[in-house]
C-alpha positions in Angstrom: 58.5 16.0 -24.3 55.6 17.9 -23.0 53.3 15.6 -24.6 55.0 13.0 -22.4 54.4 14.6 -19.7 50.6 15.9 -20.4 50.6 11.8 -21.6 51.5 10.8 -17.8 49.5 13.0 -15.8 46.4 11.8 -18.0 47.0 8.7 -17.0 48.6 9.2 -13.4 45.1 11.7 -13.1 42.9 8.3 -15.2 44.4 6.0 -11.8 43.5 8.4 -9.4 39.8 8.4 -10.9 40.1 3.9 -10.7 41.0 3.6 -7.6 38.5 6.6 -5.4 35.5 4.9 -7.8 37.1 1.8 -6.2 37.3 3.3 -2.8 33.4 5.0 -3.1 32.3 1.5 -4.6 33.4 0.0 -1.7 32.3 2.1 0.8 28.9 2.2 -0.7 28.7 -1.6 -0.6 29.6 -1.0 2.7 27.3 1.0 3.7 24.8 -1.7 2.6 25.7 -4.2 4.2 25.4 -2.3 6.9 22.1 -0.5 6.6 20.7 -4.3 5.9 22.3 -5.8 9.1 21.3 -2.4 11.4 17.4 -3.4 9.0 17.3 -6.7 9.8 18.4 -6.2 13.9 15.9 -3.7 14.0 13.1 -6.1 12.6 14.1 -8.3 14.8 13.8 -6.3 17.6 10.5 -5.0 16.8 9.2 -8.4 16.6 10.5 -9.0 20.1 9.1 -6.1 21.8 7.6 -6.4 25.0 5.3 -3.3 25.9 3.8 -2.9 29.4 0.5 -3.4 27.5 1.5 -7.0 26.3 2.9 -8.2 29.2 -0.1 -7.6 30.7 -2.1 -9.3 27.7 0.6 -12.4 28.3 -0.2 -12.5 31.7 -4.2 -12.6 32.1 -3.6 -15.7 29.5 -1.2 -17.1 31.7 -4.2 -16.4 34.6 -6.7 -18.2 32.1 -4.6 -21.5 31.2 -4.0 -22.2 34.9 -8.4 -22.2 35.8 -8.3 -24.3 33.2 -5.1 -26.5 33.2 -7.1 -27.0 37.3 -10.1 -27.4 35.8 -10.0 -31.2 33.9 -6.6 -32.9 32.6 -6.2 -31.8 29.0 -7.9 -28.5 30.1 -5.0 -26.3 28.9 -1.3 -26.8 27.4 -0.3 -26.3 31.2 -0.8 -29.4 32.3 -0.8 -27.9 36.5 0.0 -31.4 37.7 -1.3 -32.5 41.2 1.7 -32.7 43.0 0.4 -34.1 46.0 2.5 -32.4 48.3 -0.5 -31.0 50.9 2.2 -30.7 54.0 4.7 -28.4 52.6 8.0 -28.1 56.1 7.6 -26.0 58.9 10.6 -25.7 60.7 9.3 -28.4 63.2 11.5 -31.2 61.7 13.4 -33.4 63.2 16.0 -36.8 62.3 18.0 -37.7 59.3 16.7 -37.4 55.4 18.1 -38.3 52.5 17.4 -36.8 49.1 18.2 -38.1 45.2 18.5 -36.6 42.3 18.5 -37.5 38.9 18.9 -35.9 35.6 21.2 -35.6 33.0 24.9 -37.7 32.9 24.8 -38.2 37.1 23.1 -37.9 39.8 23.4 -36.5 43.2 23.0 -38.3 47.0 22.5 -35.9 50.0 21.4 -36.3 53.7 20.5 -34.2 56.3 20.1 -33.9 60.0 17.4 -31.8 60.9 17.0 -30.2 64.4 13.8 -28.4 64.1 13.3 -24.5 64.8 16.2 -24.1 67.0 18.8 -26.3 64.7 17.6 -26.4 61.2 19.5 -27.9 59.4 21.9 -28.8 61.6 23.9 -31.2 59.3 24.3 -31.9 55.5 26.8 -34.2 53.1 25.9 -34.9 50.0 28.5 -36.9 46.8 27.9 -37.0 43.0 28.6 -39.6 41.2 28.5 -40.0 37.2 26.4 -41.8 35.2 28.8 -44.4 33.2 27.8 -44.1 29.8 27.2 -47.7 29.1 24.5 -47.6 31.1 22.8 -44.2 29.6 22.0 -47.3 26.9 21.1 -50.3 29.5 17.9 -50.4 30.5 16.2 -49.1 33.4 16.9 -51.7 36.0 20.4 -51.4 35.2 20.4 -48.0 35.8 18.4 -48.2 39.3 21.1 -50.7 40.0 24.3 -48.8 39.6 22.3 -46.1 41.8 21.1 -48.3 44.9 24.4 -49.8 44.8 26.0 -46.2 44.7 23.1 -44.8 47.6 24.1 -47.9 49.7 27.8 -47.0 49.6 26.6 -42.9 50.6 24.4 -45.0 53.4 27.2 -46.9 54.9 29.7 -43.6 54.8 27.2 -41.8 58.2 29.3 -40.5 60.1 29.7 -38.3 63.4 26.6 -35.8 64.2 23.9 -38.5 61.7 21.6 -39.8 63.7 18.5 -42.5 62.5 16.6 -43.4 65.3 15.9 -46.5 67.0 13.4 -48.6 65.1 13.1 -46.2 61.6 13.3 -46.7 58.4 15.5 -44.5 56.3 13.5 -42.0 54.5 14.1 -40.5 50.9 13.3 -37.0 48.8 13.5 -38.7 45.0 13.9 -35.4 42.8 12.9 -36.6 39.2 13.0 -33.5 37.0 11.1 -35.3 34.5 7.0 -34.3 34.3 5.2 -37.5 35.3 1.7 -38.2 36.6 1.3 -38.4 40.5 -1.2 -41.0 41.8 0.8 -40.1 45.7 2.9 -38.3 47.4 5.2 -41.1 46.4 4.8 -42.3 43.4 4.5 -41.4 39.9 4.5 -42.2 36.1 6.2 -41.0 32.9 4.6 -39.4 31.1 5.4 -38.6 26.8 6.9 -35.7 26.3 9.2 -36.0 23.8 9.5 -36.7 20.3 12.0 -38.1 17.6 15.2 -38.4 20.0 17.7 -41.3 19.1 20.4 -42.8 20.9 22.9 -40.9 18.5 21.8 -37.3 19.9 22.8 -38.6 23.6 26.4 -36.0 22.8 25.7 -33.7 25.9 24.5 -33.4 29.3 21.3 -32.0 27.6 20.4 -34.6 25.1 21.9 -37.5 28.2 18.5 -36.9 30.0 17.0 -37.2 27.4 18.5 -40.3 27.2 16.9 -41.3 31.0 13.5 -41.1 29.9 14.0 -43.4 26.8 15.2 -45.8 29.3 12.0 -45.1 31.6 9.2 -47.0 29.9 6.3 -44.5 29.5 3.8 -45.2 32.3 6.5 -47.0 34.5 6.7 -46.1 38.1 9.6 -44.3 38.7 9.0 -44.7 42.6 8.4 -48.2 41.9 12.0 -48.8 40.1 14.0 -47.2 42.3 12.3 -49.2 45.5 12.6 -52.4 44.1 16.2 -51.8 42.8 17.1 -50.9 46.6 15.8 -54.2 47.8 17.8 -56.1 45.2 21.0 -54.1 46.6 19.4 -54.7 50.3 19.1 -51.4 51.2 16.9 -50.5 53.7 14.7 -46.9 52.6 11.7 -46.0 51.9 10.7 -43.2 49.5 9.0 -40.7 50.7 8.1 -37.8 48.0 9.1 -37.8 45.1 9.2 -34.1 43.6 10.7 -32.2 40.8 13.3 -29.5 41.5 11.0 -26.1 41.5 8.7 -27.9 44.4 11.7 -28.8 45.9 12.2 -25.1 46.2 9.5 -24.5 47.1 9.4 -26.2 49.9 13.6 -24.9 50.7 12.0 -21.7 50.4 9.6 -22.1 52.6 11.2 -23.7 55.1 12.9 -20.5 55.9 10.5 -17.9 55.5 7.1 -19.0 55.6 5.6 -16.3 53.5 6.9 -18.3 50.3 3.7 -19.3 47.6 6.0 -20.0 44.6 8.8 -21.3 43.2 10.5 -20.4 39.9 13.1 -22.7 37.9 15.2 -20.4 35.8 18.0 -22.5 34.2 18.6 -24.6 31.2 15.2 -25.1 31.4 12.1 -23.2 33.1 8.9 -24.2 35.4 6.5 -22.7 37.9 5.0 -24.4 41.5 2.6 -22.5 44.1 0.6 -22.9 46.6 -3.3 -23.3 45.6 -6.0 -23.8 48.1 -7.6 -27.4 47.5 -10.9 -26.2 46.7 -10.1 -24.0 43.9 -8.8 -27.3 42.0 -11.9 -28.8 40.4 -9.9 -32.1 38.9 -8.7 -33.1 42.5 -10.9 -35.7 44.1 -8.3 -37.0 46.5 -8.5 -36.3 50.3 -6.4 -33.5 51.3 -5.3 -32.8 55.2 -4.9 -29.7 54.7 -6.6 -26.9 52.5 -3.5 -26.6 50.3 -1.9 -28.5 47.6 1.0 -27.5 46.1 0.3 -26.8 41.9 3.6 -28.2 39.2 2.5 -26.1 36.8 5.1 -26.6 33.7 4.7 -23.6 32.6 7.7 -24.2 30.1 4.9 -25.8 28.3 2.0 -22.2 27.8 1.9 -20.5 24.7 -0.7 -17.6 23.5 -0.3 -15.6 20.7 0.4 -12.5 23.0 4.1 -14.4 22.8 5.8 -12.4 20.8 7.4 -14.6 18.3 10.1 -14.4 15.6 11.1 -16.3 12.4 13.8 -17.5 13.9 12.1 -18.7 17.3 9.4 -21.0 14.7 13.1 -22.3 13.1 14.0 -23.6 16.5 11.7 -25.1 17.6 11.1 -27.3 14.3 15.0 -28.0 14.4 14.2 -29.2 18.3 13.2 -32.5 19.9 9.6 -31.4 20.7 8.6 -28.9 17.8 5.8 -27.4 19.4 5.8 -28.1 22.9 7.5 -25.6 25.1 7.4 -22.6 23.9 7.7 -20.7 26.5 10.8 -22.1 27.9 12.2 -21.8 24.1 11.9 -17.9 24.3 12.8 -17.9 28.0 15.5 -20.3 29.1 19.1 -20.9 29.5 18.7 -23.7 26.5 17.8 -21.6 24.3 18.5 -17.7 24.3 22.3 -18.2 22.8 21.1 -20.2 20.1 18.3 -17.0 19.1 21.1 -14.9 19.0 23.1 -17.1 16.7 20.6 -17.2 14.3 20.1 -13.3 14.2 23.9 -13.4 13.9 23.8 -16.2 10.8 21.0 -14.1 9.1 23.1 -11.0 9.3 26.1 -12.9 8.2 24.1 -14.5 5.1 22.2 -11.3 3.7 24.5 -8.3 5.0 27.9 -9.7 4.9 27.9 -8.4 8.4 31.6 -10.9 9.8 33.1 -10.3 6.1 32.2 -11.5 2.4 31.9 -15.3 4.0 29.2 -16.7 5.9 31.6 -17.8 9.6 31.3 -21.8 9.7 30.2 -22.4 13.1 28.0 -19.6 12.6 25.7 -22.6 11.2 26.1 -25.2 13.9 23.3 -25.2 16.3 24.0 -24.6 20.0 27.3 -23.8 19.3 26.6 -20.2 21.1 26.2 -21.8 24.4 23.6 -18.9 26.7 26.5 -18.6 29.6 29.1 -17.0 26.7 26.3 -14.7 25.2 26.3 -13.4 29.1 29.7 -12.6 29.2 29.2 -10.4 26.3 26.4 -8.9 27.0 28.4 -8.0 30.7 30.9 -7.1 28.6 31.9 -3.2 30.9 35.4 -3.1 28.7 35.7 -0.4 26.6 37.0 -1.6 23.3 34.5 -5.1 24.8 37.6 -7.4 24.5 35.6 -10.1 25.7 33.0 -10.2 22.8 35.8 -9.9 20.5 37.0 -12.8 22.3 34.2 -15.0 23.0 33.3 -14.4 19.0 36.9 -15.9 17.9 36.9 -18.4 20.2 33.9 -20.0 20.0 33.2 -19.0 16.4 36.3 -18.4 14.6 35.1 -14.8 13.7 38.7 -13.0 13.9 39.4 -9.1 13.8 35.9 -7.8 14.6 35.6 -3.8 15.0 34.0 -1.9 18.3 31.1 -1.0 15.9 30.4 -4.9 15.1 30.8 -5.9 18.9 28.2 -3.6 19.7 25.7 -4.7 17.4 26.3 -8.3 18.9 26.0 -6.4 22.8 23.1 -4.6 21.8 21.3 -8.5 20.3 22.0 -9.7 23.6 20.3 -7.4 25.4 17.1 -7.7 22.8 17.1 -11.6 22.9 17.3 -11.3 27.3 15.3 -8.6 27.6 12.6 -10.3 25.6 12.9 -13.5 28.0 13.2 -11.6 31.2 10.6 -9.3 31.0 7.8 -13.0 29.5 9.6 -14.2 32.9 8.1 -11.4 35.1 4.7 -11.4 32.9 4.5 -14.9 33.9 5.1 -14.7 37.9 2.3 -11.8 37.1 0.0 -14.3 36.0 1.0 -16.8 38.8 0.4 -13.4 41.6 -3.3 -12.8 39.7 -4.7 -16.4 40.1 -4.2 -16.1 44.0 -5.0 -12.8 44.8 -1.7 -11.2 45.8 -1.9 -8.9 42.8 -3.3 -6.2 44.4 -3.3 -4.7 48.4 -5.6 -5.9 50.3 -6.7 -2.9 53.1 -5.1 -3.5 56.8 -2.6 -6.5 55.3 1.1 -6.2 56.2 1.8 -9.5 54.7 4.8 -10.0 51.9 4.3 -12.2 49.7 7.7 -14.1 48.7 9.0 -16.1 45.3 11.8 -18.3 45.5 13.7 -18.2 42.8 16.5 -20.7 41.5 18.4 -21.9 38.1 21.6 -20.1 36.9 19.9 -18.4 34.2 18.5 -16.4 37.5 21.8 -16.5 39.2 24.2 -15.8 37.1 22.8 -13.9 34.1 22.9 -10.5 36.4 21.3 -8.2 33.3 18.6 -11.2 33.3 17.3 -11.2 36.9 17.6 -7.4 37.2 15.2 -6.7 34.0 12.7 -9.3 35.7 12.4 -8.2 39.0 11.7 -4.0 37.3 9.8 -5.8 35.2 7.7 -7.3 38.2 7.7 -4.2 39.8 7.0 -2.3 36.6 3.3 -4.6 36.5 2.3 -4.4 39.7 2.5 -0.8 40.7 4.6 0.9 43.6 2.2 -0.2 46.1 2.1 -3.9 45.3 5.7 -4.2 44.3 6.3 -3.0 47.3 5.1 -6.1 49.6 6.7 -8.6 46.9 9.7 -10.3 47.4 12.3 -12.7 44.5 14.3 -14.3 46.9 17.2 -17.1 45.7 16.4 -19.7 47.0 19.0 -22.1 46.2 19.7 -26.6 46.1 15.7 -26.5 46.0 16.5 -29.9 44.5 18.9 -31.1 47.2 18.0 -29.8 50.8 13.8 -29.4 49.0 13.8 -32.7 48.6 15.4 -34.0 51.7 13.0 -31.5 53.9 9.9 -33.0 51.9 10.7 -36.3 53.1 10.8 -34.9 56.4 6.8 -32.8 56.4 5.6 -36.3 54.5 7.6 -38.9 57.0 5.6 -42.1 57.6 6.2 -41.4 61.8 5.2 -37.8 61.9 1.7 -39.0 63.3 4.0 -41.0 65.6 5.5 -38.3 66.6 2.4 -35.9 66.7 0.0 -38.9 69.1 
């Protein structure tokens, strides 16, 4: 009996030791995996670093590229397109004006009644129209005929409070937010900017925008196409201004605040425009009515050896519709931030079993994690990071995540967002340096206002706060007290209508 007891004790002890060994081995393996995941995160964080010295280098590089782009066509990755907007709204504009905002799977038409400095925007109305799927794979004539038809319907609903002066033609500001080569304020031909796109890719509003580009031939004058369609539909309306949303934002900002000198869009994509001295544009050989000209930078295409580019950014670029182009846009704008987070998480899952022994299948799907969801996780202030847990479950199919894991996800979102915001601030600093607003001149008390718009800036508060604080850090206390970041909403609508007003064919008549 004693031998049996001893044997049982030995077996029991051996079982306990084996179990303990398994536990230790599991903990060691878990510890090793966690260490590897943290190593991936820290390496990424290090490569995303934006110390103030590097940001100053980026700002200086932006300024250099701006000079080069203004000097000659093709002189820089920055296109520095001449907008032919040399007459920004002043607030004196009066009358009825329309705007058309074309992009993606829908378009907006808008009308405003302007009442001068006393009445300002006395009344406004708009409607949004979806483009039928069959037209997205049709011809440009079919697309513009549909737009003209809907525009005519909207004009027919003009009601009380909207008054067209007798004997005058209706005038329109046309927002076409793709790169165009302009030859006047109301003419412009589409420029090449996409590669390797097929109609089969048109499964989202973002890709649908590229379908519009394909439908309109390279070198085709988009204003002429719209004008011919309006004539075919019997609509007597003149396109007074062709602009993009960035220039519209600048115009809208200047209408309400004469200190606005630049505009920046930070949304799905990104761009900047600013007011330049006409004599500082060597490549401009035309007659200018004033001493200033608005420049459309197309700054999404900025690139520099000083930009903190990681292997994840390189992979994203290689997989994109336009590899090698719009590098700046791909690390600071809303289209891409969420996917950068996804790519890092995917590597952590593959190399460190961050979400368990199997890699979640959905984590391998490009752009499944959108920036609005990234923002929601980044802003999660609940004690158990419940929002993070729900987003991982609902979007990526990842369940039962620990609080420790969720905290890492938030940290990763912060790294990606802070890099983008700080680089955006460096870009603005580059503009301020170019126009001499990065220093305080003795006796000069004028404010410098940057009009900002776009969903990323408006809704991702951690991003926008970081951008503003970084710009203050770059400028210093004295200069930053004179710089104002101002949210200017709906540049692509109101701004375009205001530019139609400031470039109206009847302005000379009113002045005479």
